[in-house]
N, C-alpha and C positions, 0 to 999 in steps of 0.2 A: 348876365350868362351867355345870352345865344349872341352875342358878339363873341366871345369866347371861342365860339364852333363858328365865327365868319358870318352870322345872320345878325342883322338889324332888326331887332324885334320878334314877335312869333314866329316862328319856321314857318308855317301855313302862310303867313301873310307873305312871306319871302315868297314860298312860291309862287303864289296868286300873282303879284306886282311883275315875278320873272315873266310868270306866264301871260299878263297884257304886254308887254312887251313883245312879247313872243309873238302874239295876234297879231300885231300890227304889224307887223310882216308876212306873217301866213294870209293874212286878209289880202293884199294887194298880191299878193301872186297868188293865190285861189282867183279872186277876179278875173286875173288875163286866163288862169286856165277852164274856167267856166263860161267863156265868151269864145274859147277856142273848141270846148268839147261843142255848144251848142251849135257850132257850123259844120261840125265832123262825127257828133255823137249822137245816136236816139235818145239815149239815156242822161239830155242835159238837164240839169236844174236849172227852173225858172224863175227871176224874181219880178213878182209884179209889185206894185202898186197894193196897199191894201184898199181892200173892199172891190178888187176886179177879180179873185182870182173865184170862186164858186163856182159858176158858170162851165169856167174853160177847164175847173178843176174835174170836173164832173165829164165834161168831152173829153178831157186825156187820159180818161181810164181806160178805154177802150183804141186807142192809138198804136198799140204795139198786142202783139198775140205772143209775145213772149212773157217768160214770168216776170221782167223787169218793167217797170210802172215808171213813165213821166212824173215826179215828184215837184210838187208847188211849194214855192217857201214867200211869206209873205216880208215884206222887206223891214219890219219894227215886230221885235217881239212883245214890245206895250201895245197889247191887244187893242184897239176903237173900243170908246167909251157905248159905241149903241149895236155890239157885239149882242145877237140870241144868243141861245142854246143852241139854235139850231144850225146859226153860223158856227159856232164852236165846232159842231158834230162834223161840219162839212169841210170844214179846214183840215191840214194834214196836220200832222205829230211835227211838233220841232224838236230840235235833236241837242238843245245847248239850253243852259240857264235861261229864265228870263229877265229883265233890264227890273236893275234894282226899281222899286218905286219911291216916290218923293213922298215924305210924311208930314212935310208942314205947310198947313195950308195959310195963304196970307186972308185978308179980310174982304178982299176982291173975288174971292175964290181960286185964284190961281197957288200955283205951286214952286213953291225953287226948287232947282235942279242941285248936283254938285259941283255945275260949275256957274252957280249965282246968275242964270241968265232966266229971265222968267217967260212962261209957257203956260198953256194949259195942256196937261200930263191926261192920258186915257184914262188912266188907275191910278190912285193917291193910297197909301196907308193909314189905317187909323189905327195905330197903336195902343191897344189899353195894358196896364205892367200892373202886375196885383204882387201879394205874397199869399200864403197859405201854411197856416200852422198844425203839426202832425201830431200822433199820437201823443196824449199825457203821457209826462216824465219825458217826452221825446225834444232836445235841444234842437229839433232841425224847423227851420221854416225855410218853403219852396218859393221861389221865385219863377215865375210864370210871364209870356207876353202872350197875347190876342193880337195876330194882325188880320184886321178888316179891310178888304180890299172893297175902297168905295169908287164907283164908276162917275165919268162925269156925265150930266143932264145938259143936253142940248134947249132944251124946254126951260128950264129955271136957271141955265149958266152955273149950278152949283152941283157941287158932288154926292150923292145918295146913293142909299141902299136898294133904289129901284131899280130891278131886274124884271125880266120877262117870267123867269123861274129862279127860286133862291140857290146860291150855291151850294156846296159841298163847304167839309168841313174838315181840314187836315190835322194830323199831329203829328210833332217828329219828338224822335226818342233819339240822343245823342250818344256819342259811343263811349271809350274808357276801361269799366268803370272809372269816372275822375273828369272826363271833358266836360262840355259845353253847349248849350245853342247860341248861335246865333244867328242875326237879320239873313246873313246870304243863306240860310238855311230854306227860308222861304221863296226864293227865285228855283226853285224845284218843278213849285207848284203852279202853273196858268191862274193866270188873274180869273178869266175865263169862265173858269170852270169850279178853282175855290174861292171860293169867298172869305173863309176862313184859315189862315194856320196858325194852330197853337203851338206855343215852342215853351220848353220844362226844363230847366235845369234841375238836374236828380237832389239827392242828399249829398251835400257835401260839396257842390260842385258851382262853377260861375257863381253867378250873382245870390245864389242861396248860401243860407249862412245857418251855422258855422262852415265856411269854407275847411276841406278836407276833414270833417267830424267823422269817427268810424263808428262810435258807439251808435245804437240804433241805428244800423245800416246796412240790411242783407236784403236782398232780390223779393222776397216775400212781400217787406214795407215800402220796397219799391211800385211793386206792382198796387199795391192797397192807395200810393199816392195817386198813382195816374188814372183809378174808379175814383177816390178825390176829387181831383180838380174836374173830372169831368163832371159831378153830380155838383160841384161847387159851381161851376159855368152854367149848367142850368137853374141851380138858385136862385145866382144871382142876376141871370136876363144876360150874360156878355156876349151869349152867342142871341143875333136875333131870332135866327130859324129856329133856337128852341124853347125862346118865349111859351108859358102858355099861363093859363089864367089861374089865378090863387087857388080858385078851391079844385085845380085838379092837382093841385102839389104832391097829392097822395098817388097819384098814378105815375109820377116819375120815379117813384122807388119800388114800383110795382115789375114783376116779370111780364107785364102785355108789353106788346109792343108799338102801342102807340102814340105810347109819350116815354117811349125809353132814350129816343136821342143818343143813338150810340157814334163813335167816331167814325167818318164815312171812310176815308185812307191814313192808316198808320205807316209813316217810314221810318225804319229803323235801321241805324247803321252799326256792324262791328256790335259793340257790347249789347249797342240798342237794340237788334235782336233776338238776343237772348232775351230781352226786358219785352221786346212786343209779342214774343211767342209765349213767355211766360201767363202775360196779362191776356193775348187770348185765350191762354189753355184754362184759365180762370175764369175770364168774363168773356165767353163767346158771344154773346149778345150785345156786347158794348163796340165790338170795330166789325168792319162790314167788310175790309179787303187790308190786305198789308202788302208794301214794297218793302223788303229787304236787301241790304247791302253789304256785304264782304259776313259774309255767313255765319256768325261764331253763337256756338250756346254754351261756350264756358266749361266743356269739360274735362275731365283731368288732362288727357292726352293735347288737348290743345293748351292747355297752362305749360305742361312739360316741354313740349314743343320750344316754346318763344323765350323759357325760362329756366329749363332743366339742365343738369351738367350733362354731359356728351358723357356715354359711357366708355370707362375706360379701356374697355378690351378691344371697341372695335376701332376700324381705320378710322381716321377722319379725312372728308371730302373736301377739297380745298373747296374756296369759293368761286374760282375761275372756274373749278371740274363742270358747273351749274351747265349744262348744256337744256335738257327739256325740248320742248317743240320749237328748238331756234330759226326755225326758217317752215313755215307754213306754205309757204309757194310749191315745197316739196310734196306737200298735200293736196291743197288746192289749187288745180292744176288756172290761175289767171281768175279766178271768180268768176266768169263768162258762164261754164257752161256747167253742167253737174259731170263729177270726176268722180274717179272708183280712188277710194280710202283703206284699198284693201293692205297696201304696203306702206309699214310704217317707215318712217326717214330711219338716217343710219344715227341722227341725233339723239334719237328720244332716251330719256333717261331708260336702265334697263330696272327689270325686276331688282338683282341684287343691289343695285342701287339705292332704291326704294328701300331696302331690309335696313339699310345702313345709316341711313338720314332720318333718324327717329328725333333730331332736336335740330333747331336753328344753328345749335354754338356747332356742329359740325360742315354747317355749309358757312356761314361769316365766322373766321376760326381768327381772325385779326380783332376784329369786333369783342367777341366773345373773350378776348385773350385779353383786352383793355376793360370789358363790365368786371370778368373774375380777379385783376390783380389786387391783392390785399386783401382779400374774405376769407373767409374760413370754408374749405371744403371738409367734409365728412363723410365717410367712407359710406356707402349704402344709404344715399341720403341724397336722391336726383336733386333735392331742394334745398340744398345746404344755400349755395349762392344766393339764391332768392330770401333764403329767412336769414342771411346775412344782411340783406338791403331791409328785408320788413324793421329789424330792429333799431336799422340807421334810420330808415326816413320817419316811422312813425315813433322813433326817441323823442327826448326833451333837449338833446343835445345840438346845437344849431349848425355847430361844424359838420360835424357826422352826415346832420342831413340835407346840409348845402353839396357836398362832394359827393355823396350817393346822389342826389339830384345831378347832378351834371354825369355822373356816370352815366344814370340810367335810360337818361335821355339820346345820348350817346348811343346808346345801343340801341335801345327803339327806333329812332331815326335812322340811323345805319340801317336798319333792315325793311324802314317804309320806305326809303327814300332810293336802296337799290332792287330791293324785291329780288327774285328770280330773273331778273333780264337780262339780254347779252344787247351788246352792242351794234351789233350787224344786223339785228330785225330790222326791217323795211315798216315804210307806212303801212301798206299793202297788208302785211304780217298783223300788225297793231290794230286793224280793225277786221279782226275774223272772231265769229264769235260761234260756240257750240251750245246749240241750246237744244234742249229738252222740251218738246210740244209736247205737251200732256193733253190733247183734246186730238193728236195723229197718236200719240203714245208712243215715238218717234223721236229721236235725233236728228237733228239740221243745222246746216252750217249757215251762216248767212255773215252779211258783210255789212260793216254798220257804217261806211261813208261818213266817215265824221274828220275830212282833210280838213275843213275848215268850222267845223265846230257850229255850222248852220245848215247842216244836211237833213233829211230827214227819216222816214221809215226805212226799217231795215231790208234788204233785198236777199231774199234765200239764195243762196249758190248749191246747194246739195242737197235733195229730199230722201236721199239715200242713208240709210244707216251703217250702212255698212263702215269700218274700217275706225270707227271713235272707239272701241274700246280701247287699244292703244295709247289713245293719245289723252282718254278718261285716266287709264292705269299711270302715266307720265305726269297726271299733274298731281296725285297722290304725293304725300310725305311723309306723313306718319307710317313708322314701320308695324309691321301686318307682324312681326314676329313677337314672342313675349319677350316682355324685359327681366335684365336680369339682377335688377333694380328692384329693393325691396320698397311696399309702400312709404308714401312719403308725407300720407297723412297721421297726425297728429294722432287721437285715437278716435276710434270708429263709433264708438260707445258714449261720446261725450260731444255734445253739440256745442262747443263756447270756441272761440278765437283764441291763438296764441298768445298767451303773456306777452308785452313788449318786454326787454330786456334793456338793461343800458349797456350801450357798450364801450368794453374797456378798451377798445382801439381809440377812441375821440379823448383819451385821456392824453396818450400820447403824440397824435395828432396836432398839424398847425392849428392858431386858431383861426379865425375867420378872420380876425383883420388882421392877419399876417397873410393872406391868400389875396391874390393880384384881384382889383376886384373890376369888370368893366364898366368904361365910362357912358356905355347908352343909356338913355331915359326910357322908362315907360310907354304906356300912352296916355297916361296921366303927368307927364313930363315930371317925374318923381325919378332920382337915381334910383338907382336896382339896388336894395338893401336885403341879402344872402340872409340876415339873422333875422327877420322877420316876415322875409319870403314862405309862402304856404305854396308846395308842387301838389297842389289837390290828388291832379292824374295818377302821377309816381305814387303817391301813397296812395289813395285808394284801388289804383290797379295791382297794386303789392297787397294792401291788404283783403280784397275778394280772392286773389290769387292764392297766397300762403291758407287761407281761411275759406277754401271753395266750398268744401263742405259744409261748413256754419253758414254761410253765406248764400247758397244754391236751394237749400233746404227749404221749404220740400218739393222742390223742383228735381230732385237729383236725377230720380229713373225718366221722366220724361224729356227730361233736355241730354241726358245720355245715349236717348233714342233705346231705351233700355225694359220698358213695361214688365211687370211680372207676367209671370207663364202662362195666368187668369186672362187676364187683359188683351185684345183680339186687338192688333197693331192699328189697324183700322178705325177702332173707338178711340184714338188718339190723335194719331197723323193720317187726316183724311178733309175733304173740301170738295167745293164748288169748284169747277174748272173756271180760273180766269178768261174774260173773254178774250178771243182771240184776234179782234180788232177794235178801232175804234168806234163802230158803229155798229154793233152786238151790245143788246141789253141782255143783262142775265139778271137784274132787278135785287131787290134787297136778299142777301142771307140771312136775314134774322127769321124768323119765324117758332112761335111754341115748338114746334117738333121737328126741329131742325136736327137731320140725322147728323150733321160733320160738324167735330168739336174744333174745328180751324176754320177761316174765313177764307177765299180766294186770297190766292198769295202769288207773288213774283218777287223769285228771289236773284239778286244781280250779283255775280262772282270774280274777280279777277282771277285771274287764271298765275299770273304771274306775283302773286298778294303772297305776300311770304309774312304778315303779320296772323292772316287769317289764312291758311293754305286752303284748298280745294276741298279737302278732306270729308270739314265738316258739311258744307253745300252736297257732297256726293251722298254722304252717309245718308244726311236727309231725304235726298233724290230717292233712296234704295226703300224708303220705307213710305214715300207721300206720294203714290204717283200724281196726282193734283198738282202737286207744286208744279209750278212752270220754270224750270233752272236758265239760267240765260248766264255763258259762260266767256267772259271777254277774253280771249286766250292772252294775249299780250299785255294785261290789263291788271295794275297793282289795285291797292288797297285804297288809294284815296277817290274818295266820292267827290272828283271837281277832275281824276282823269275823262281825259276828254270821251271817251267810250262810253265808261261807267256814269259817266255824267248826262249823256244822251241817254241811255238805258234807264235812268230813274225817271227821265224828264217823261219818256216813251211811257212807259208803266203807268206810272201816276196819271197821263192825259189819257191812256185807255180805261182805267180803272174810272179817271173820272168821266169822260163821255157816257160809260155804260150806267152806272150808278145815276146819272143824268136822264137818260135816255130811261131809266125804269123807276124814277121816282115817284112819277104820277101812280101807277102801280101798285106802289110801295103800301104797308099799313104802318105808320105810326099811331 
């Protein structure tokens, strides 16, 4: 299928391979740039061998009286085996993914890397996988992996769990609905801080079985799965840090924090944000901090944005007309000094344009035309195209499913790849962030400095709060006017999924064997067979989108940011502040008298994200003052976007440093 799109294998693998090839060229160019800047700029990056950075890093803090600092980066992302907690705290925040850790340990204590060369890595992964049965009557069996980072012990010449202080436990919640977790997701977590990273394939996803299954599949059950997994890891002793004496087993289930063993940090992306928010809301004592990427709450307006029919009465805005803040140099003068932001650029999206752009189909007209061709359009049903795909993707006809799958992925990947970007955006523009700093209760502009993916902490370029209103308004894509369409909900009084109908069109379309098949092979070396392939992500995304009321219940009020009038906003949307730096400890957010319903959270949003536009992140910010919102103005939806990836790594490290520093003061 992907070969027919010009992609050999999974589209993200194509993106990753292309990125690797580009990075070879970029690294060569940046090496020359760094050398040049070291001679002529006071803001040069200093690359030092591992172990020589601590004292110089301390001394460098006082070298400049300007808001800019010298930043030290180590020459290896695979940290040394004898790193202590204090070493990690003194080290700078790295801004790219960590190197993949070897997982195969030979009898002599060495490990083999991807190039089959023998060496002694500083860290290795001990991966434990398992399955977990769900509730009675459910066909689902969940697949999970526990990645345990072992450090090399010079005294024993072997890998061990010995650390001066036990590391943290991170959990990854993947997107979709219907995607999966991959080992690469662990590379966002520092081995020196996060001793364990847990990956969970949600119901019907990845290696969980049965693949693509929609029965017994809704948000409430997924929330239960995350908590059940946590309790399972405690009970089975799969997290050494959580092992307790058998006589204390009853305390594990109690509400007392002494033996509660929460997830230290949950990383959720896209749909994973929805699951993370619902989980934290349900189990506030089971998570200490969250990092969210591509904020999604699966609200009705978000679904209608991505899959809704364009209003017939509105003027369609062509894809080429998307301007937004196309040149931030008009807003931020070079990034070296604080500047006035009072005058918006001429390319800013106007309020009138925002009112017209209520669905993605109005911006991506050609892609929507292809996506909606050959399906039934029902008047006054803004989801008629979505409903048509529902019956094809979830029906029994392999021919209809195959053709629907191809069209579905072309639509999603077309938006995913294009976003709202314009070709003339410069690298300087792409590094800009607009950040809500909850400790200052103000917006600031930052420069991510990710020309080479190896740079470090963001640099503040404007502490003033002036001029951000126009930019924030330009980032919004959902219409603020009332829709002329009637609600697409099937029956507001009945929480049941829409029945799947046999597609009449399938009986007249060509058979699967008549369709020209791609010759590419999948990862197992087998030729792709469309009659047996299960497009889980398309199926589950479509299922959840059509049956959003059923699937999201009972979190609909919470996720729609619309609590009952009797409930104050702060009782649902508030938290402690995230640490303002890697050296700040806020201790544990777990307490029997915890006044906050949510854990400290950093949300990372792409300003050019067309899958999950910034509207949801901004709406959440409006009701949750303590949420730190970091908007990469020229980034899209991908977690591997250089700026987005750097922000994820930095946020995880900030929480990691602070939680490790406050660990001794916490009571478990």
